[in-house]
VOGU-3710 file (C-alpha; in Angstrom, 3 decimals, decimal comma):
1> mkgkvfavaa> 88,265/88,496/-28,485  89,891/88,143/-31,901  87,287/90,407/-33,454  88,002/93,120/-30,879  91,711/93,053/-31,598  91,231/93,290/-35,326  88,907/96,215/-34,733  91,102/98,150/-32,328  94,409/96,995/-33,852  93,433/97,515/-37,473
11> lclaglcala> 96,998/98,444/-38,108  97,699/101,865/-39,576  100,132/100,159/-41,886  101,118/103,131/-43,968  102,495/104,809/-40,873  103,814/101,601/-39,387  105,667/100,592/-42,532  107,251/104,013/-42,679  108,411/103,610/-39,102  109,571/100,011/-39,268
21> gcgadnante> 110,728/99,866/-42,858  108,591/97,479/-44,902  110,577/95,044/-46,977  113,771/95,944/-45,145  115,806/93,995/-42,638  113,791/94,247/-39,434  116,426/92,737/-37,164  117,076/96,054/-35,405  113,456/97,167/-35,174  112,445/97,771/-31,555
31> isvdedgylv> 108,851/97,021/-30,613  107,249/97,925/-27,285  103,932/99,028/-25,818  103,514/102,380/-24,083  101,569/103,071/-20,899  98,368/103,594/-22,874  98,626/100,232/-24,637  99,783/101,579/-28,016  102,493/99,988/-30,119  105,806/101,839/-30,221
41> vngdktdvli> 108,175/101,155/-33,136  111,760/102,379/-32,857  110,673/104,888/-30,224  107,819/106,323/-32,277  104,302/105,823/-30,996  101,879/104,422/-33,590  98,084/104,388/-33,524  98,090/100,597/-33,203  96,278/99,773/-29,959  97,542/96,419/-28,653
51> sqtpakdgad> 95,579/96,467/-25,397  93,218/98,753/-23,574  94,562/97,520/-20,226  96,507/100,248/-18,365  100,229/99,594/-18,336  101,878/98,399/-15,163  105,488/97,982/-14,124  107,290/95,722/-16,578  109,396/92,790/-15,536  112,470/94,964/-15,911
61> gedgkagidg> 111,075/97,531/-13,494  110,627/100,164/-16,179  107,102/101,445/-16,386  105,461/99,882/-19,454  108,720/99,395/-21,353  108,439/95,581/-21,474  104,835/95,693/-22,604  101,934/95,341/-20,204  102,231/93,331/-16,982  105,760/92,481/-18,110
71> ksayelflee> 104,594/91,052/-21,448  105,954/92,028/-24,818  103,750/93,234/-27,644  104,237/89,844/-29,304  103,053/87,989/-26,187  100,023/90,236/-25,929  99,197/89,576/-29,575  99,385/85,807/-28,983  96,973/86,108/-26,068  94,473/87,885/-28,279
81> npmyegdeaq> 95,141/85,686/-31,352  95,895/82,144/-30,106  95,686/80,662/-33,623  98,745/82,627/-34,748  101,620/80,174/-35,335  104,573/82,424/-36,122  107,479/83,098/-33,804  108,407/86,646/-32,762  110,572/87,224/-35,830  107,740/86,060/-38,102
91> wlddltsgkl> 105,285/88,254/-36,199  107,467/91,293/-36,712  107,759/90,530/-40,414  103,986/90,015/-40,694  103,398/93,211/-38,753  105,515/95,339/-41,032  104,378/93,659/-44,269  100,687/94,287/-43,568  99,533/90,711/-42,967  98,143/91,564/-39,542
101> aakkeysils> 95,819/94,260/-40,810  92,076/93,915/-40,420  91,910/93,991/-44,217  94,283/93,909/-47,125  93,800/95,967/-50,274  95,402/95,453/-53,667  95,177/97,866/-56,559  96,005/95,877/-59,674  94,818/98,703/-61,905  93,663/102,185/-60,968
111> ygrnlaatvq> 92,703/105,286/-62,921  92,764/103,251/-66,107  96,532/103,418/-66,262  98,443/102,449/-63,127  98,855/98,767/-63,927  100,671/96,877/-61,165  101,591/93,941/-63,384  104,406/92,990/-65,729  103,642/91,866/-69,271  105,118/88,428/-69,964
121> egdvsyaapt> 103,313/87,649/-73,219  101,029/89,503/-75,625  100,268/93,203/-75,829  98,976/95,895/-73,487  97,728/99,298/-74,676  96,326/102,376/-72,935  93,384/104,556/-73,941  93,009/108,100/-72,674  89,661/109,205/-71,230  87,099/110,851/-73,481
131> attsasvstt> 83,925/112,767/-72,762  82,000/109,481/-72,478  84,617/106,925/-71,465  87,173/106,485/-68,708  90,833/105,750/-69,226  91,443/102,039/-69,727  93,999/99,308/-70,248  93,447/96,723/-72,973  95,191/93,357/-73,082  95,506/91,256/-76,221
141> savlalqtpv> 96,426/87,571/-75,888  98,373/88,604/-72,813  99,917/86,976/-69,786  100,636/89,445/-66,977  102,449/88,716/-63,712  101,078/90,664/-60,752  103,782/92,703/-59,094  102,174/91,958/-55,733  100,503/88,535/-55,593  96,938/88,555/-54,285
151> ilpldeesew> 96,314/86,338/-51,240  92,702/85,193/-50,878  91,716/83,670/-47,499  89,234/80,785/-47,654  88,062/79,860/-44,166  84,416/80,519/-43,353  85,170/83,641/-41,314  87,068/85,281/-44,170  85,716/87,751/-46,695  87,087/89,177/-49,935
161> svtidgtina> 86,041/90,815/-53,135  87,657/90,963/-56,564  86,183/93,955/-58,392  86,705/94,638/-62,088  85,351/97,587/-64,069  85,485/96,813/-67,765  84,904/94,114/-70,350  86,284/90,817/-69,092  88,015/88,586/-71,602  86,423/89,586/-74,864
171> tggqfltsya> 87,406/86,215/-76,327  87,062/84,041/-73,222  89,833/82,751/-70,980  91,178/83,373/-67,474  91,601/86,764/-65,814  93,046/85,912/-62,385  95,099/82,775/-61,896  97,439/80,835/-59,661  100,301/78,771/-60,957  100,205/76,430/-57,968
181> nglegrvyfg> 102,254/73,355/-58,947  102,074/74,173/-62,647  98,892/73,300/-64,475  97,877/70,641/-61,971  96,486/72,544/-59,009  95,957/75,861/-60,787  93,161/78,023/-59,325  91,557/80,565/-61,634  88,738/82,960/-62,486  87,486/82,781/-66,053
191> vnhgnsilfm> 84,743/83,416/-68,583  83,172/81,413/-71,388  81,056/83,454/-73,767  79,590/80,442/-75,546  78,143/79,037/-72,318  77,297/82,517/-70,943  79,138/81,926/-67,703  81,717/83,463/-65,429  83,449/80,941/-63,213  86,007/80,116/-60,577
201> gvylggdymn> 87,727/76,783/-60,792  90,647/74,493/-60,090  92,583/72,143/-62,340  92,741/68,700/-60,744  93,455/65,228/-62,068  93,784/66,488/-65,623  90,488/68,414/-65,647  89,431/72,055/-65,523  86,631/71,958/-62,948  84,582/75,158/-63,222
211> ycwsvdqati> 82,063/76,484/-60,687  79,872/78,859/-62,658  77,612/81,870/-62,403  75,105/82,317/-65,217  75,303/85,677/-66,996  73,235/86,632/-70,024  75,120/87,043/-73,277  74,424/90,774/-73,665  75,931/91,474/-70,237  78,914/89,214/-70,542
221> sskhtyefry> 79,959/90,880/-73,798  79,938/94,465/-72,567  81,399/96,793/-69,963  80,162/96,364/-66,396  81,351/96,346/-62,817  81,881/92,738/-61,778  82,417/91,938/-58,114  83,412/88,369/-57,259  82,716/88,011/-53,589  83,479/85,434/-50,893
231> sggeyllvid> 81,325/85,797/-47,791  80,023/83,325/-45,214  81,854/80,526/-46,992  79,995/81,125/-50,269  81,210/82,402/-53,648  78,974/85,108/-55,108  78,898/87,397/-58,126  77,477/90,936/-58,099  77,117/92,866/-61,359  76,722/96,653/-61,288
241> ggeakhlasi> 75,788/96,571/-57,616  72,739/94,383/-58,218  71,505/91,261/-56,469  74,143/88,669/-55,649  74,237/85,681/-57,975  74,858/82,228/-56,514  76,764/79,433/-58,216  74,398/77,907/-60,783  76,331/75,060/-62,427  79,582/73,165/-62,556
251> nigqsnittv> 81,312/71,702/-65,566  84,392/69,777/-66,549  86,297/71,706/-69,199  83,100/73,405/-70,467  81,292/70,058/-70,915  79,497/67,636/-68,569  77,467/70,619/-67,353  75,583/69,899/-64,122  73,049/72,206/-62,457  73,813/73,330/-58,904
261> tdpvlasael> 70,814/73,083/-56,592  72,824/73,798/-53,436  75,261/76,688/-53,998  76,552/76,460/-50,414  77,570/72,852/-51,042  79,140/73,863/-54,348  81,122/76,593/-52,593  82,313/74,204/-49,887  83,355/71,731/-52,566  85,386/74,367/-54,403
271> tgkiravtgq> 87,022/75,567/-51,198  87,955/71,990/-50,294  89,635/71,508/-53,644  91,585/74,741/-53,330  92,712/73,814/-49,812  93,855/70,437/-51,131  96,091/71,974/-53,792  97,475/74,810/-51,654  97,824/72,955/-48,363  96,220/75,806/-46,411
281> nfvkmthigt> 93,086/77,954/-46,303  94,572/80,527/-48,655  95,346/80,751/-52,339  97,957/82,999/-53,915  96,816/84,481/-57,224  99,778/85,564/-59,329  98,743/86,263/-62,937  96,208/87,685/-65,332  96,003/85,089/-68,091  98,160/82,003/-68,553
291> ttqkntstfe> 100,140/80,457/-71,354  97,184/78,209/-72,242  94,444/80,729/-71,347  95,666/84,126/-72,506  93,768/87,267/-71,628  92,047/89,727/-73,961  90,139/92,345/-71,951  89,581/96,033/-71,378  89,971/97,133/-67,752  89,211/100,534/-66,265
301> syrvttssiy> 90,007/99,404/-62,725  90,896/96,133/-61,053  91,088/95,918/-57,276  90,933/93,341/-54,519  90,035/93,665/-50,841  90,389/90,829/-48,354  89,972/90,292/-44,651  93,071/89,551/-42,579  95,664/87,188/-44,050  97,878/86,956/-40,962
311> ryrelsahpl> 97,837/83,131/-40,944  98,958/82,815/-44,555  102,344/81,151/-45,039  104,521/81,166/-48,123  105,097/77,440/-48,587  108,072/76,175/-50,564  106,310/72,849/-51,174  103,010/71,148/-50,436  102,770/70,162/-46,735  102,428/66,496/-47,743
321> rdktvyylgs> 105,549/66,476/-49,886  107,748/64,865/-47,228  105,111/62,300/-46,185  105,044/58,607/-47,041  101,727/56,873/-47,669  101,051/53,147/-48,101  97,898/52,125/-49,985  96,288/48,710/-49,612  93,232/47,679/-51,583  91,609/46,229/-54,644
331> svtrghggnt> 90,266/47,673/-57,904  89,336/51,179/-56,715  92,708/51,649/-55,034  94,377/50,316/-58,169  92,351/52,450/-60,594  90,335/49,922/-62,537  89,221/50,170/-66,158  87,767/53,088/-68,076  90,104/56,008/-68,736  91,981/55,394/-65,509
341> dgtsfadlta> 93,344/51,840/-65,739  96,179/51,625/-63,242  95,847/55,246/-62,071  93,845/56,062/-58,953  93,663/58,872/-56,427  96,851/57,480/-54,867  98,867/58,255/-57,987  97,137/61,584/-58,606  97,819/62,678/-55,027  101,528/61,964/-55,428
351> tltgnsyqke> 101,581/63,911/-58,696  99,997/66,925/-57,006  101,788/66,931/-53,653  105,058/65,149/-54,412  104,606/62,666/-51,543  106,244/59,233/-51,508  103,946/56,241/-51,749  103,617/52,514/-52,280  100,464/51,021/-53,738  99,580/47,392/-53,047
361> aisgtylatv> 96,351/46,983/-55,017  94,987/43,955/-56,866  91,556/44,012/-58,482  89,048/41,475/-57,203  90,753/40,817/-53,867  89,116/40,698/-50,445  89,773/42,292/-47,108  89,174/38,988/-45,346  91,113/35,760/-45,725  89,505/32,846/-47,570
371> sdrtnsyver> 90,689/29,245/-47,810  91,349/29,127/-51,560  93,251/32,441/-51,852  96,434/33,999/-50,492  96,051/37,599/-51,676  93,675/39,154/-49,149  94,419/42,561/-47,678  95,417/40,796/-44,464  98,038/38,699/-46,260  99,338/41,486/-48,502
381> lanfdftkrp> 99,831/43,818/-45,544  103,128/41,954/-45,049  104,390/43,390/-48,361  104,907/46,779/-46,693  108,051/47,610/-44,752  106,851/49,299/-41,569  110,393/49,727/-40,280  110,424/52,756/-42,613  107,783/54,325/-40,361  105,325/55,522/-43,026
391> dvlvfqlstn> 103,095/58,406/-42,059  99,860/56,743/-43,156  98,447/53,396/-44,243  95,299/53,810/-46,335  93,086/50,801/-47,025  89,812/50,296/-48,802  86,474/48,947/-47,637  86,159/46,801/-50,734  82,853/45,862/-52,300  84,299/42,442/-53,188
401> dfsnglpvgs> 83,773/41,009/-49,703  80,102/41,966/-49,823  79,594/40,842/-53,427  80,895/37,392/-52,522  78,970/37,062/-49,274  81,890/36,946/-46,855  80,831/36,990/-43,201  80,625/40,378/-41,479  81,754/39,091/-38,080  81,778/41,104/-34,878
411> igagkassaf> 83,936/43,507/-32,914  86,783/41,633/-31,247  87,962/41,790/-27,653  91,048/43,860/-26,930  93,428/45,359/-29,473  96,045/42,676/-30,105  96,232/41,604/-33,764  96,298/37,932/-32,764  92,808/38,230/-31,255  90,890/38,904/-34,489
421> dtatitgaie> 89,145/36,520/-36,862  90,561/37,574/-40,215  88,083/35,347/-42,074  85,442/38,017/-41,363  85,226/41,548/-42,737  85,210/43,142/-39,287  87,998/40,927/-37,996  90,168/41,674/-41,030  89,708/45,429/-40,566  90,603/45,261/-36,886
431> yiiakvheqs> 93,590/43,018/-37,599  95,018/45,520/-40,112  94,560/48,442/-37,707  96,154/46,506/-34,827  99,029/45,105/-36,880  100,004/48,512/-38,238  99,881/50,010/-34,748  102,042/47,187/-33,366  104,676/47,575/-36,089  104,692/51,374/-36,338
441> pdtkvvlytc> 102,767/53,089/-33,514  102,996/56,572/-35,028  101,615/55,521/-38,420  98,071/56,783/-38,918  95,520/54,371/-40,365  92,821/55,521/-42,788  89,974/53,310/-43,981  87,992/54,714/-46,887  84,586/53,742/-48,203  83,764/53,890/-51,897
451> tvnsaygkyn> 81,361/56,061/-53,886  79,197/53,133/-55,002  75,639/53,958/-56,026  72,342/52,184/-55,507  72,729/50,262/-58,791  75,416/48,129/-57,137  73,784/44,794/-56,292  74,997/44,684/-52,694  74,517/48,382/-51,999  72,192/47,772/-49,041
461> eysafvngml> 74,640/45,404/-47,352  77,586/47,699/-47,982  75,695/50,766/-46,762  74,451/48,970/-43,655  78,012/48,012/-42,717  79,303/51,553/-43,271  76,547/53,113/-41,203  76,557/50,449/-38,509  79,529/48,219/-37,805  82,106/50,625/-39,213
471> kqiekkwkgt> 80,993/53,343/-36,822  81,544/50,929/-33,920  85,020/50,075/-35,218  85,828/53,785/-35,578  84,709/54,431/-32,008  86,798/51,568/-30,638  89,942/52,664/-32,490  89,554/56,388/-31,985  92,942/58,075/-32,172  94,388/55,306/-34,353
481> lsvldllntd> 91,825/54,993/-37,157  90,345/57,744/-39,318  87,457/56,908/-41,650  87,122/58,707/-44,959  83,468/57,998/-45,705  83,084/58,721/-49,399  79,883/56,657/-49,553  78,058/59,277/-47,483  79,999/62,364/-48,549  77,886/65,195/-49,960
491> yisvaaymqa> 79,129/66,355/-53,324  77,572/67,427/-56,596  77,355/64,311/-58,720  78,616/64,535/-62,292  78,028/61,666/-64,722  81,680/61,644/-65,758  82,755/60,835/-62,199  81,753/57,153/-62,373  82,044/54,270/-64,780  78,841/52,606/-65,949
501> dgvhpnksgf> 79,046/49,846/-63,309  78,336/52,366/-60,536  81,279/51,061/-58,494  84,481/52,289/-60,129  85,326/55,975/-60,506  86,614/57,496/-63,704  89,760/59,604/-63,585  87,574/62,685/-63,028  85,992/61,009/-60,016  89,382/60,255/-58,556
511> gqvympafin> 90,639/63,772/-59,246  87,571/65,747/-58,234  86,075/63,672/-55,385  88,557/61,172/-53,947  91,800/63,142/-54,123  90,712/66,443/-52,481  88,775/64,646/-49,748  91,755/62,421/-49,037  94,345/65,222/-49,054  92,245/67,358/-46,723
521> llldii> 91,923/64,443/-44,310  95,689/63,960/-44,325  96,242/67,679/-43,737  94,069/67,338/-40,641  95,630/64,191/-39,156  99,369/64,384/-39,909
//
């Protein structure tokens, strides 16, 4: 049904904006549907077909004036587009601004001269056309703010293309960027001549993470038509109308280069990271070049076309900013050793989103209680104040319990915390879930597994628990417990993600694997 509406209501926005007054105060704009199902704005019939159903008497007794079958144009739109979340005022604003169109087009540069951007740093010059060349705009160490930010949708049904005619970044750098949350969380398109790559990436956890297309040196250094395309959930590159190139490698800051054997997985990974930093399935691109990655290029044209962006929202802060998260765990939750001592995904998440948090993490501790210790997860759970009604408690399926041969135990009867044997791994997990629910029923509980590899001595035992007993626990506590299974998560492995012991992530692992997976889970459950 949604596809039909976007086809028949592919809003004639030039005419509609003229009628309704784009960018103006729309409080007095009158919207109705005529007897043929067409949208009427301030008494003027548009070519926007809301419904092909013949009009009947409206609720007010006036033929068709209240919409169709007594429904307003807004109500009819909601019936056809149930995922739309805006109220009627938002709908009207989206209608007149162009967000409801079947596609959105941006002309950043046309005819080699009409540059819709403001120079913030560096120089911009214009070259007139000659007998053999088109008019062009050249940037030199420039940072340009787009006069109309480009919104790129990122769900699997969306499509877009960023098309550039010219020589992209003669000296390397970034040519379309987002300043989401400053440097941390920036999304960008860029080029590196030394590595012969064009790339799209995101800055997370202190790293530029680049998803790359391979381009031969002769091509990358000369004028061509480059089309960066998103289709079917995959990021593609087409040069001069040729065969689409798939993502071929990823790298961290132009090093730690890893070959991509599954470009669909690589695309999904990139999309997940962008969603984590933006808080929605859209990214707003605002600049050509940045202070740290200035732009030197020659453009003849620069245009963007996207599918509908009607669900995009201009967020004043990350959706998790007002959330409170408690973290309970051992060395991985703490951020053990390497270049990350004391900093884990918990801290990085707060840096990115601005959320409040408390971290109760001690290296070497167990989930389960043991007779000669008093610092198990079960005992340290009491260090949190649940009268503050945190949004989430996150705790770790530690490897320590398995390394030290603590008993696995069995699923307990009922759901009262007093019923569980906390001297077993299973009993301790159930106790924590139950105790949190008893103290703060609306607090979500997340248990995460770790990205240990087969070199870990108790890998088989840990994996068997994750794929067996943990699934039973998850089933029993459905609605209260969410499992973030990083042990079995598909992602492109990079050597720099893990420390040599195969158990503890480096800062890159926390930033590029743990943090986006965790944020996306929270976006889904709270």
